[in-house]
C-alpha positions in Angstrom: 0.0 0.0 0.0 1.4 3.4 -1.1 1.5 6.3 1.4 0.8 9.6 -0.2 3.2 12.3 0.9 1.5 15.6 2.0 2.3 18.3 -0.6 4.6 21.1 0.6 2.8 24.4 1.3 3.7 27.2 -1.2 4.9 29.4 1.7 7.4 26.7 2.8 8.4 26.2 -0.9 9.1 29.9 -1.3 11.2 30.0 1.9 13.2 26.9 0.8 13.7 28.5 -2.6 15.0 31.7 -1.1 17.5 29.9 1.2 18.6 27.7 -1.7 19.2 30.8 -3.8 21.2 32.4 -1.1 23.3 29.2 -0.7 24.0 29.5 -4.4 25.7 32.9 -3.9 27.4 32.0 -0.6 30.9 32.4 -2.1 30.1 35.2 -4.6 32.3 38.2 -4.1 30.4 41.5 -4.6 33.6 43.4 -5.0 33.5 42.7 -8.7 30.0 44.0 -9.2 29.5 47.2 -11.2 28.6 50.2 -9.1 25.0 50.5 -10.5 24.5 46.8 -9.8 25.6 47.2 -6.2 23.1 50.1 -5.8 20.3 48.1 -7.3 21.2 45.0 -5.2 21.1 47.0 -2.0 17.7 48.5 -2.7 16.3 45.1 -3.8 17.7 43.5 -0.6 15.8 46.1 1.5 12.6 45.3 -0.4 13.1 41.6 0.0 13.8 41.9 3.7 10.5 43.8 4.1 8.6 41.1 2.1 10.3 38.3 4.0 9.5 40.0 7.3 5.8 40.3 6.4 5.7 36.6 5.5 7.2 35.7 8.8 4.7 37.9 10.6 1.9 36.3 8.6 3.0 32.8 9.7 3.5 33.9 13.4 -0.1 35.3 13.5 -1.4 31.8 12.7 1.1 29.7 14.6 -0.6 29.4 18.0 -0.8 25.6 17.4 3.0 25.5 17.1 3.3 27.1 20.6 0.6 24.8 22.0 2.3 21.7 20.6 5.3 22.2 22.9 3.4 24.0 25.7 5.2 27.3 25.0 3.6 30.4 26.6 3.2 32.0 23.1 5.0 32.2 19.8 7.4 34.7 21.0 8.6 32.3 23.7 8.7 29.4 21.2 10.8 31.5 18.7 13.2 32.6 21.5 13.8 29.0 22.4 14.3 27.8 18.8 15.9 30.8 17.1 17.8 32.5 20.0 16.6 36.0 19.1 16.0 38.8 21.6 12.8 38.1 23.5 11.8 41.7 23.6 12.1 41.9 19.8 10.0 38.7 19.4 7.3 40.0 21.7 7.1 43.2 19.6 6.9 41.1 16.4 4.1 39.0 17.9 2.1 42.2 18.7 2.7 43.5 15.2 1.8 40.2 13.6 -1.5 40.2 15.5 -2.3 43.8 14.6 -1.6 43.2 10.9 -3.6 40.0 10.8 -6.6 41.4 12.7 -6.7 45.2 12.0 -4.2 46.8 9.6 -4.4 44.9 6.3 -3.2 47.9 4.3 0.1 48.0 6.3 0.5 44.2 5.7 -0.1 44.7 2.0 2.5 47.4 1.8 5.1 45.2 3.5 4.1 42.4 1.1 5.0 44.6 -1.8 8.3 45.7 -0.2 7.1 49.3 0.2 7.1 49.4 4.0 9.8 47.9 6.2 9.2 46.4 9.7 10.4 49.5 11.6 8.0 51.7 9.6 5.2 49.2 10.2 5.7 49.3 13.9 5.5 53.1 13.9 2.4 53.2 11.7 0.6 50.7 13.8 1.5 52.6 17.0 0.2 55.8 15.5 -3.0 54.2 14.4 -3.5 52.6 17.8 -3.2 56.0 19.5 -6.1 57.5 17.5 -9.3 58.0 19.5 -11.3 54.8 20.0 -14.5 56.5 18.9 -13.0 57.9 15.6 -15.1 57.5 12.5 -14.0 54.2 10.8 -13.7 56.0 7.4 -11.2 58.5 9.0 -9.3 55.6 10.5 -9.0 53.9 7.1 -7.9 57.2 5.5 -5.2 57.6 8.2 -3.9 54.1 7.5 -3.9 54.8 3.7 -2.0 58.1 4.2 0.7 56.7 6.5 1.2 53.7 4.2 1.7 56.1 1.3 4.2 58.1 3.4 6.3 55.0 4.0 7.7 55.2 0.5 9.1 58.7 1.3 9.9 58.9 5.0 11.9 57.0 7.5 10.5 55.7 10.9 11.5 58.8 12.9 9.8 61.1 10.3 6.8 58.8 10.1 6.4 58.9 13.9 6.1 62.7 13.8 3.7 62.5 10.9 1.7 59.9 12.7 1.2 62.2 15.7 -0.3 64.8 13.4 -2.1 62.6 10.9 -5.5 64.1 11.9 -4.3 67.5 10.8 -3.9 66.1 7.3 -7.0 64.0 6.9 -9.5 65.5 9.4 -8.4 69.1 10.3 -11.9 69.9 11.6 -11.4 67.5 14.6 -7.6 67.6 14.9 -7.3 70.5 17.4 -9.7 69.0 19.9 -8.0 65.5 19.6 -4.6 67.0 19.9 -5.6 68.8 23.1 -6.9 65.5 24.5 -3.8 63.6 23.5 -1.5 66.3 25.1 -3.5 66.3 28.3 -3.1 62.5 28.5 0.6 62.7 27.7 1.2 65.3 30.3 -0.7 63.3 33.0 1.3 60.3 32.0 4.6 62.3 32.2 3.8 63.6 35.7 3.2 60.0 36.9 6.4 58.7 35.4 8.6 61.6 36.5 11.4 60.6 38.9 15.0 61.2 39.7 17.5 59.1 41.6 21.1 59.6 42.7 23.5 56.8 43.7 27.0 57.3 45.1 29.5 55.1 43.2 32.2 55.3 45.8 34.8 56.8 43.5 34.0 60.5 43.9 31.1 60.4 41.4 27.4 60.0 41.6 25.2 58.4 39.0 22.0 60.5 38.3 19.1 58.8 36.6 15.9 60.6 35.7 12.7 60.3 33.8 11.2 63.8 33.1 8.6 65.2 30.7 9.8 65.9 27.2 9.3 69.7 27.6 11.5 69.7 30.8 14.2 67.6 29.0 14.1 70.0 26.1 14.5 73.0 28.4 17.4 71.3 30.2 19.1 70.4 27.0 18.9 74.0 25.7 20.4 75.3 29.0 23.2 72.7 29.1 24.1 73.3 25.5 24.7 76.9 26.2 27.5 75.7 28.5 28.6 72.8 26.4 28.9 74.7 23.1 32.2 73.9 21.3 32.7 77.6 21.0 33.3 77.8 24.7 36.8 76.5 25.2 36.4 76.3 29.0 33.7 73.7 28.7 34.7 71.9 25.5 38.3 70.9 26.2 40.2 69.1 29.0 43.1 70.8 30.9 45.5 69.3 28.3 43.6 70.8 25.4 41.8 67.6 24.2 38.3 68.1 22.7 35.7 66.5 25.0 33.0 64.2 23.6 29.4 65.5 23.7 28.3 63.5 26.8 31.2 64.7 28.9 30.6 68.3 27.8 27.0 67.9 29.0 28.1 66.5 32.3 30.4 69.4 32.9 27.7 71.8 31.8 25.4 70.4 34.5 28.0 71.1 37.1 28.5 74.6 35.8 24.8 75.2 35.8 24.4 74.2 39.4 27.3 76.3 40.5 26.0 79.4 38.7 22.3 79.3 39.7 21.2 82.4 41.6 19.9 81.2 45.0 17.8 84.3 45.3 15.6 83.0 42.5 15.2 79.5 43.8 12.3 78.2 46.0 12.7 78.5 49.8 14.3 75.3 51.0 13.9 74.7 54.8 13.5 78.4 55.4 16.4 79.5 53.2 17.2 79.6 49.6 18.9 76.5 48.3 22.4 77.3 49.3 25.3 74.9 49.6 27.4 75.5 52.7 31.0 74.5 52.8 33.0 74.3 56.1 36.7 74.5 56.3 39.2 75.2 59.1 40.6 78.7 58.9 44.2 77.5 59.2 43.7 75.0 56.4 42.2 77.7 54.2 45.2 80.0 54.9 47.7 77.1 54.2 45.8 76.3 50.9 45.8 72.7 52.0 43.5 70.3 53.8 39.9 69.1 53.4 36.6 71.0 53.5 33.2 69.5 53.9 29.7 70.3 52.5 26.7 70.4 54.7 25.7 66.8 53.9 29.2 65.5 54.8 30.8 65.2 51.4 34.5 65.9 51.7 36.2 68.2 49.1 39.7 69.7 48.9 40.5 73.2 50.2 41.2 74.3 46.7 37.7 73.2 45.6 36.3 75.1 48.6 38.1 78.3 47.5 36.8 77.9 44.0 33.2 77.3 45.2 33.5 80.3 47.4 33.8 82.5 44.3 30.3 81.5 43.0 27.2 83.2 44.1 25.3 80.2 45.5 28.1 78.7 47.7 28.5 80.0 51.2 31.8 79.3 52.9 31.7 78.9 56.7 35.1 79.4 58.2 35.6 77.7 61.5 37.9 78.7 64.4 40.4 76.4 66.2 37.6 74.7 68.1 35.4 74.4 65.0 32.7 76.5 66.6 30.0 78.2 64.5 29.7 81.9 65.2 26.3 83.2 66.2 24.9 84.9 63.1 21.7 85.9 64.8 20.1 89.3 65.3 17.9 90.7 68.0 14.5 89.8 66.5 11.8 87.2 66.9 12.3 85.1 63.9 15.6 83.3 63.1 17.3 84.7 60.1 18.5 82.8 57.0 22.1 83.2 58.3 21.1 81.6 61.6 19.3 78.8 59.9 22.5 78.0 57.9 24.5 78.0 61.1 22.0 75.5 62.6 22.4 73.3 59.6 26.1 73.3 60.2 25.5 72.2 63.8 23.0 69.4 62.8 22.3 68.1 59.4 19.0 66.5 60.7 16.2 67.2 63.1 17.9 67.4 66.5 15.2 65.2 68.2 16.7 62.0 69.5 16.6 59.3 66.8 15.0 61.5 64.1 16.7 61.5 60.7 14.5 64.1 58.9 16.8 66.3 57.0 17.6 69.6 58.6 16.6 71.5 55.4 13.1 70.3 56.1 13.1 71.3 59.8 12.1 74.4 61.6 14.0 76.6 64.0 12.6 76.4 67.5 13.2 78.8 70.5 14.3 76.6 73.4 13.2 79.3 75.8 10.2 80.9 74.0 10.7 84.3 72.7 7.6 85.6 74.5 9.2 84.4 77.8 12.3 86.4 77.1 14.2 83.8 75.1 16.8 85.2 72.7 16.8 84.6 69.0 20.3 83.1 68.9 22.0 79.8 68.4 22.4 79.0 72.1 18.6 79.2 72.4 17.8 77.4 69.1 16.9 73.8 68.2 16.4 72.5 64.7 13.2 70.3 64.8 11.1 68.7 62.1 7.4 69.7 62.0 6.4 66.7 64.1 8.8 67.3 66.9 8.3 71.1 66.7 4.6 70.4 67.5 5.7 68.2 70.4 7.9 70.9 71.7 4.9 73.1 72.1 2.6 70.3 73.3 2.0 70.6 77.1 1.7 66.8 77.2 5.4 66.5 76.6 8.6 67.7 78.2 11.9 68.0 76.3 15.5 68.3 77.4 18.9 68.7 75.7 21.2 65.7 76.0 25.0 66.0 76.4 25.4 64.9 72.7 23.2 67.8 71.6 20.1 65.7 70.8 16.7 66.6 72.2 14.8 64.0 74.1 11.0 64.2 74.4 9.1 62.6 77.3 5.4 62.3 77.8 4.3 63.9 81.1 2.9 61.4 83.6 
């Protein structure tokens, strides 16, 4: 009895023919090609890659049974195991395959013709997905047609910009309202995602990582580029005259920006403008040697302290032989900014026992109340966070200064 062999599917036949053809030119040397033939070959390869990518996506979209056969989570996981490609790329391809199969047939057709490459297809699909859900279906189809036509002229980055404004082209009567809605949603999303972290690396540097709204990033880039311009020799070259790469120029520019900010125009920070205080022993400063310290305990050289002292937003605090802080106060009820800075030098955190709230968030408290004759000076001051400042005025508690300078609170019995 003769067993009939199942005929090979045309898709598999085409793939086998392609790989066979490529095997046939495995050893061919393109160096001997004419210039016009090289140009034509490169363009045709790009078209072929788009067509082959579409064919792959078409198969992926219908290959759930392949994943199920081996109990793979999905086709992205199956392909990762069998082809060793990047999993994130495969997941994106699976999403695109599903979108082309179910929704965006015009994009798939353009890829099939070689007129739209995978990167462009991703951008077009994302732009179409971001259109309002209640948009007229005819307008949605017109958007897809227009973006597919643009794919023969524009690269993915340009297509992304065009996709964001596609309604301006095909439906200007509703574009402004939809743009306002989209921007509102984007700004809300940006506020939720905004964050910044700083991590000491232990080698004298700190890694700063941030996610900020695009508008904020654009403003920062414009400001930093004013410092990082190659026309500014002080920011564009090393001490030995070498030209710095762009990322290092931006890093230096950020440092210069922070050192030249006018503290008078910054928000009040713990009762004082955001001012960096640097302490250094008077003898060390005179000797041009030794180590200074910022308010948060970061050590810097005396030379760096002298340099910082020349900028408007750095306040040098010169200490005597006993490292005492001079009383900067005045005969008035409220503590001055100068006195608050002196309190920060004495204690970087709330002075309540066991409290680590930063001193910049704390409030200056009269140990003996001003109304009872207490002086507004450092000897009569305590730096307390809002919680402990309330306890200091709470008749249910007593407080006392410990030998180490901390303030202990005790509930009255």
